[in-house]
N, C-alpha and C positions, 0 to 999 in steps of 0.2 A: 284702561285706556285701548280702545282698540283701531288699529288704520288698515285698511282694508288694503291689499296687495293685489287683487284681480279683481275685473269688472265686478260691478253690482248691479244688480237689476233696479232698474228706475221704478221706485214706488209711486203709486198715483197720489199725489196732492191736488186737492181741489180748492182751498183758500188761502192765500198768500198774502202778507202786509209787508209792503216796503216802506222804511222808514229812511228818508233818506232828504237831506236839501238841497241837492243838487241838481237842477230838472233833466237836463241832458242826460247825466248820470242813472238818475232814476227812471227816466223813459227809458233808456237801453238797456238797462236791467227787466224793466216790465217786458220788451221785446223778446229778449232772450228767455224768459221765462213762458211767453206764449208758445215759443216752439218747443220748450221743454214737456210742459204740462200744457195739453190741449181742452180748452172749453174750463179753464181755472178763473176763479174768480178771483182779482188782483185789486186790492185796495192800496192807494200810496198814502202816506203823511210824511210832510216836511219839518214836523218836530215832534218832541215826544209828546207834548201836550193833545197834539193832533191824533196822534195814534192811539193814545189813553182814550180819546174822545169815540173815537170809532170802534175800538173794542167796549166801550160802557153802550153803543147806542146798538150792541149785539151782534158785532161782526165777531166769530172765532177762527182767528188763523192756525191753520194747522203747522204753518211755514213763516218765518218771518226774517226779511232781509233788513240787519241794523245797521245803522253807520252809528258809531260813536258821538261824532262831531256834530253836533244839533245844535241850533240856536237856544233852546230852553234850558241845557242840562250840561253840568260840568262834571268828568271823570266816568266813573263805571258805574254812579250811582243812578244814570238814564237806564242804564241795562238792568241793573236791580230792581227799578220799579216796572219795568216793563215785565221782567220774568215773574215777579209775584201776581201778575195780572192774569199771566196766560201759562201756568206752570207745565200744562199738558204740550206746549207748541215746541217744535223745533226751530230754536234762533241761532241763524248763523252770521256773524259780524262779519261786515263787510266795511274795512277801512283802510285810508292810506298812514292811519296812525298804527304803528306797531314795534313792540318790541317781544323780547321772549316773555320777560316778565308781565306785562301787560296781557297777553295772550294767556298764559299760565294761571293769571287771575280769573280772567273772562271762563274759561274753561270749569275752573273749580268753583266758579259762581253760576254755572249751570248752561253756558253757553254749550251749542251741539257742534259749533266749530268757528275758525276764523279763517277769512281769503281777503289777500290784497286786493284793491281795487285794481289793480292793472293786470289780473288772471284775465284768463280768454274765457270766452263763451263757451269753448268744448270744456274746457278746466272747471268752469262753474257745474256744468251738467254732471261731469263726474263726481265732484263734492258732494251735489245736493242727492246724487245717489247713495253716496256713504251714508249721509247723515240721516235721511229719512228711511233706512235701513236699520238705523238705532247706532251706527258707529259715531265716534267723535274726530271729526278732522282737524289736523293741525298740520299745515306746511314743514317741511323738515326745517326749514330754518327757524321755524319759532318752538322747535320741540329743546326740553332741557335734556341732559345728557342720558340719562336715566330712560327717559321715553324714548329716544333714538337707538336704545337697545332692547326697546320693547318691554320694559319695565314699567310700572305703575310709578310716576315721579312723585318724590318727596317734596314735600311744601319747602321752598327756600325761605329762612326766616332771616331776617336784619339781625344782626349781632347784638343790636339794642334792644331788639324785642326780644332774644334768649335769654334776657333777664327776667322774661314774666313766665307766668304759668301760661299753657295754650291757653285757657280760659281766658286770662287776663291778655295776652295777645289779640284775643278777637273782640274784647272789650274797647283795648287800646285803638284798634284798627276802625271801629264803629265811632270812638271818641274823635279821630283824626279827619271822618266823613262829617263832622257837627251833629252826631247824634246826641241828644237830650237821655238822662238817664231811663226815662219812662219808656222811650223808644228802644232804646239798649237790652231793657228789660223783657220787652215784646217781643224782640226779634231773636233773643237769645233764649227765650221761655224761663226766665228768672224773676226772681222776686226783687222788688227796686230797691230793697234792703241789702240784699245780697249782690246788686250791681255796686253800690255805694261801698261796701266792704270791699271787692275788690278792686274799687277805683283807688281807695285808701290806701289797701296794699300796695298797687303798682305805683302810685307816686311814691311812696317810699322808697322800692326798690329801684324807680328809675333816679333817685335823688330832687324829685320835682316837689316845688311848692305847691302846685295847682295842675287844673286839667290843661291850662294855657300854655304853661311852660314846658309839659309833657310833651305837647303837640309839635311843640318848635324845635325840641331837643328829636323826636322821631323823626318828623318832616326834613330836618336839617341833615340830618344821618344817611336818611334814604335818597335825599337830594345830592348828597356828597359820593354815593355810591357809584363807581366806574360802569360804564356800558349802556347806561339809560339815556335815552335821548330826552332832552330839557322837558317836551311835549308829555312825552311818555312818564317822566316823573309826577308831573301836575295831575295826569289822570290817575295817577295810581293813590295819589294823596288826597283824593278826592271822593 
């Protein structure tokens, strides 16, 4: 992960999508972007569904300003859906909801960066210069210790998930998001029978009788983890 320490030249961007359901903030963001990128084509959406419709109708954004708290999505699943539709775009998450774990999850899922909603227009311009140049931006307060020291961060795994193999951890996280076996198999490029075998094994390791009990165990353990704001816990568990 790179964090530029010197000024970065502003890369040209011609197509931007703003996804935010607060009209005043959305308008202010559009005005700021107009000053940063002259003659840029900016589309706005107040929900994930509206954003996906804009993309389906042929608009291909190079840069997306994305608020996690939207009326039609729960958790980072909304980000995942958008990311899947525009894999080549830079997505900067701008949100008032924040925790180190949540921001790190977004970065692992392909976000180009995170910026709190109270950031200034000057800071926004500097961050956009970094991410359009190929860097990933994470504010100092939202970096894990290894990243603060310039090292690639190791993914933090809750103790209850350490009982599982890396593949079982991935499957368990998707189960917690409500994914059926067929969708899990598709997302992880596995045969459905292989997914079923992994689930049987992970249930045995967790001492759970079924998927529902496993979800309750995992979500309960994560919710009890200190340092996570209640709203951020809910986002991480979806």
